[in-house]
C-alpha positions in Angstrom: -83.7 30.8 -21.3 -84.4 26.9 -21.6 -81.9 24.8 -20.2 -81.0 21.2 -21.2 -82.0 18.4 -18.5 -78.3 17.7 -18.5 -77.3 21.1 -17.6 -79.8 21.3 -14.8 -78.7 18.1 -13.2 -75.1 18.9 -13.4 -75.7 22.4 -11.7 -78.0 20.6 -9.0 -75.2 18.4 -8.3 -72.6 20.9 -8.4 -74.5 22.9 -5.7 -75.1 20.1 -3.6 -71.8 19.1 -3.4 -70.6 22.6 -2.8 -73.1 22.8 0.0 -71.8 19.8 1.6 -68.1 20.6 1.6 -68.6 24.0 2.9 -70.3 22.4 6.0 -67.8 20.0 6.4 -64.6 20.9 8.3 -61.6 21.2 5.9 -59.7 17.9 6.4 -63.3 16.0 6.3 -63.9 17.6 3.1 -60.6 16.5 1.6 -61.3 13.2 2.9 -64.5 13.0 0.8 -62.4 14.3 -2.1 -59.7 11.2 -1.9 -62.9 8.9 -1.6 -64.3 10.2 -4.9 -60.8 10.1 -6.3 -60.3 6.3 -5.4 -63.5 5.4 -7.0 -63.2 7.5 -10.1 -59.5 6.4 -10.4 -60.8 2.8 -10.8 -63.6 3.7 -13.0 -61.5 5.9 -15.6 -59.0 3.6 -16.4 -59.1 4.4 -20.1 -58.1 7.9 -19.0 -55.5 7.0 -16.5 -53.8 4.7 -19.3 -53.7 7.6 -21.5 -52.3 9.8 -19.0 -49.7 7.4 -17.9 -48.4 7.3 -21.5 -48.0 11.1 -21.3 -46.0 10.8 -18.2 -43.7 8.2 -20.1 -43.5 10.7 -23.1 -41.9 13.3 -20.9 -40.0 11.1 -18.5 -38.9 8.2 -20.4 -37.3 5.7 -17.8 -36.9 7.9 -15.2 -39.5 6.3 -13.0 -40.4 2.3 -12.7 -43.8 1.1 -13.1 -44.8 1.4 -9.3 -43.3 5.2 -9.4 -45.3 6.0 -12.4 -48.5 4.8 -10.7 -47.9 6.6 -7.6 -47.4 9.8 -9.6 -50.6 9.2 -11.4 -52.7 8.5 -8.4 -51.3 11.5 -6.4 -52.1 13.6 -9.5 -55.4 12.5 -9.8 -56.3 12.9 -6.0 -54.7 16.4 -5.8 -57.3 17.2 -8.8 -59.9 16.2 -6.7 -58.6 18.0 -3.8 -58.2 21.2 -6.0 -62.1 20.8 -7.0 -63.0 20.6 -3.2 -61.1 23.6 -2.2 -62.4 25.8 -5.1 -66.2 24.8 -4.0 -65.2 25.9 -0.6 -64.5 29.6 -1.9 -67.0 31.3 0.1 -65.5 29.8 3.3 -61.9 31.1 2.5 -60.6 34.1 4.5 -57.3 35.6 4.6 -56.7 34.2 7.9 -57.2 30.8 6.6 -54.9 31.5 3.4 -52.3 32.5 6.0 -52.7 29.3 7.9 -52.6 26.8 5.0 -50.2 28.8 2.4 -46.5 29.5 2.9 -46.3 32.6 1.2 -42.9 33.6 2.2 -42.1 34.5 -1.6 -44.7 36.8 -1.8 -42.5 39.9 -1.6 -40.5 38.5 -4.7 -43.8 39.2 -6.7 -44.7 42.7 -5.3 -41.0 43.9 -5.4 -41.3 43.8 -9.2 -44.3 46.1 -9.1 -43.0 49.7 -10.4 -44.2 53.0 -10.9 -47.7 52.1 -9.9 -48.1 49.4 -12.7 -49.1 45.8 -12.5 -47.7 42.6 -13.9 -48.8 39.5 -15.8 -48.8 36.6 -13.2 -48.0 33.4 -15.0 -49.3 30.3 -13.2 -48.8 26.8 -14.2 -51.5 24.1 -14.0 -49.7 22.7 -10.9 -51.0 22.2 -7.4 -54.2 24.2 -6.9 -53.8 27.3 -9.4 -57.5 28.5 -8.7 -56.4 28.8 -4.9 -53.1 30.6 -5.8 -54.9 33.2 -7.6 -57.4 33.8 -4.7 -54.6 33.9 -2.2 -52.8 36.9 -4.3 -56.0 38.8 -4.6 -56.6 38.4 -0.8 -53.2 39.4 0.1 -53.5 42.6 -1.8 -53.0 42.2 -5.5 -55.6 43.8 -7.8 -56.2 40.5 -9.9 -58.0 40.1 -13.4 -58.3 36.5 -14.7 -59.1 35.4 -18.3 -61.0 32.5 -18.3 -63.0 30.4 -21.1 -66.8 30.1 -20.7 -68.2 26.6 -19.8 -70.7 24.6 -22.1 -73.1 24.7 -19.3 -74.5 28.1 -18.8 -75.9 27.3 -15.2 -72.5 26.2 -13.9 -70.6 28.7 -15.9 -72.5 31.7 -14.1 -72.1 29.8 -10.7 -68.3 29.4 -11.2 -68.1 33.1 -12.2 -69.7 34.0 -9.2 -67.5 31.9 -7.1 -64.5 33.8 -8.8 -65.8 37.0 -8.2 -66.5 36.4 -4.7 -63.1 37.2 -3.8 -62.7 40.3 -5.8 -61.1 38.9 -8.8 -62.1 40.5 -12.1 -63.2 38.0 -14.8 -62.3 38.8 -18.5 -63.9 36.4 -20.8 -61.6 34.7 -23.5 -64.3 35.2 -26.0 -64.2 39.0 -25.6 -62.1 41.5 -27.3 -60.6 43.1 -24.4 -57.0 43.6 -25.3 -57.3 47.3 -24.9 -58.8 47.3 -21.5 -56.3 44.8 -20.2 -53.5 46.7 -21.2 -54.8 50.0 -19.7 -55.5 48.1 -16.4 -52.1 46.5 -16.4 -50.6 50.1 -16.7 -52.9 51.2 -13.9 -51.6 48.6 -11.3 -53.7 45.7 -12.0 -52.2 42.0 -12.2 -53.6 39.5 -15.0 -53.4 35.9 -14.2 -52.6 33.7 -16.8 -52.4 29.8 -17.2 -50.1 29.7 -20.4 -49.2 25.8 -20.3 -52.0 24.8 -22.8 -51.6 24.0 -26.4 -52.5 26.8 -29.1 -52.4 26.8 -32.9 -53.7 30.4 -33.2 -51.4 33.2 -32.1 -48.8 30.9 -30.8 -45.1 30.7 -30.4 -42.9 27.4 -30.5 -40.7 26.9 -27.8 -39.2 24.1 -25.9 -41.2 22.6 -22.9 -40.9 19.2 -21.2 -38.4 17.6 -23.6 -40.0 19.0 -26.9 -41.2 22.0 -29.3 -44.7 22.9 -28.5 -46.9 26.0 -29.4 -47.6 28.1 -26.4 -50.2 31.1 -26.5 -48.2 34.5 -27.1 -50.9 36.6 -25.2 -49.0 36.2 -22.0 -45.6 37.9 -23.3 -47.9 40.3 -25.6 -49.4 41.6 -22.7 -46.3 42.1 -20.6 -44.5 43.7 -23.7 -47.3 46.2 -24.6 -48.1 47.2 -21.1 -44.2 47.5 -19.9 -44.8 45.1 -17.0 -43.1 42.0 -16.1 -44.1 38.7 -16.4 -43.9 36.8 -12.9 -44.2 33.2 -13.1 -45.2 31.3 -9.8 -46.6 27.8 -8.9 -48.5 26.5 -5.8 -47.5 23.2 -4.7 -49.5 20.9 -2.4 -47.6 19.5 0.6 -49.3 16.6 2.3 -53.1 17.1 2.1 -53.7 20.4 3.6 -50.6 22.8 3.1 -49.3 24.5 0.0 -46.3 26.4 -0.9 -46.4 29.3 -3.3 -43.1 29.6 -5.4 -42.1 32.7 -7.1 -39.5 32.6 -10.0 -37.5 35.5 -11.2 -39.4 37.9 -13.3 -39.1 38.3 -17.1 -39.3 41.6 -18.6 -39.5 42.6 -22.2 -36.8 44.3 -24.1 -38.5 47.4 -26.0 -35.3 47.5 -28.4 -35.5 43.9 -29.6 -37.7 42.6 -32.6 -41.2 42.1 -31.3 -41.5 38.3 -32.2 -38.1 37.7 -31.0 -38.9 39.2 -27.9 -42.1 37.4 -27.3 -40.4 33.9 -27.8 -37.6 34.6 -25.5 -40.1 35.7 -22.8 -42.2 32.8 -23.2 -39.2 30.3 -23.4 -38.0 31.8 -20.0 -41.5 31.4 -18.4 -41.9 27.7 -19.7 -38.5 26.9 -18.3 -39.5 27.8 -15.1 -42.4 25.7 -15.3 -40.4 22.9 -16.7 -38.2 23.0 -13.7 -41.0 22.9 -11.2 -43.0 20.1 -13.0 -39.7 17.8 -13.0 -39.0 18.5 -9.5 -42.6 17.9 -8.5 -44.3 15.5 -11.3 -47.3 14.5 -9.0 -48.3 18.3 -8.8 -49.0 18.8 -12.4 -52.4 18.6 -14.5 -51.4 16.0 -16.6 -55.1 15.2 -17.5 -55.7 18.5 -19.3 -57.8 17.9 -22.5 -55.7 20.7 -24.0 -52.6 18.7 -23.5 -49.8 21.2 -24.0 -47.7 18.5 -26.1 -50.3 17.5 -28.4 -51.6 13.9 -28.7 -49.2 11.1 -28.4 -47.9 9.6 -31.5 
């Protein structure tokens, strides 16, 4: 296969950065990420203005200009921290996970695993969601993750290897794997899903962040068909190098209810959990998502 020049350049830069951040001590690598965040924050002014409008769309007049700028900066810096931590995946160990992540809520998730079945783990785009998946896998859950292929085949293959390094099974979004995922959920595997993205196909309308939006129905459909709970959670960053994993009450399907109504109810409950967390920690959310969950601003 012949690759485009831009694909090769992106891949070389990615591998070079990955090599550097795995050599550096953890905090030094984060400092590098903070420096990159500072420079790019100034350069990407147009993007920051657009994201600032999203904050106003959700919070209205709750925050003054200084507070909005602070939320925007910390959200962007945290995103670069996430990237640095993701590139350090080969250096992550269970001991390190226990040192940097407060996992005191872990039992709230495992207590919901009944009859040898697994669960759908709904994780919002908060804190370091990639690290959340790595953590639960290393703590003992058998995790699957549905991911979308990257446009660059070289970086796509590299990022897949990085995810699989920890034992997480990758399920391609483009593949027709519904039946296989259901079978594995019934056998005790857990499926990680990031539901807070905009979708027009196979979506359900719910209230989220103060307005109605279309959320993919797959999360609730997988849980209902497999007879497993949806366990919603988020990983929030505390300072630079500490994280806290929060687990919300499990959401179960009602086999006796109308299927569409049940899927809508389950989805709404999960999104209400995320809504609460985002309003409590607005600087932890991924406001920069290209598939902005509320659609483009009017």
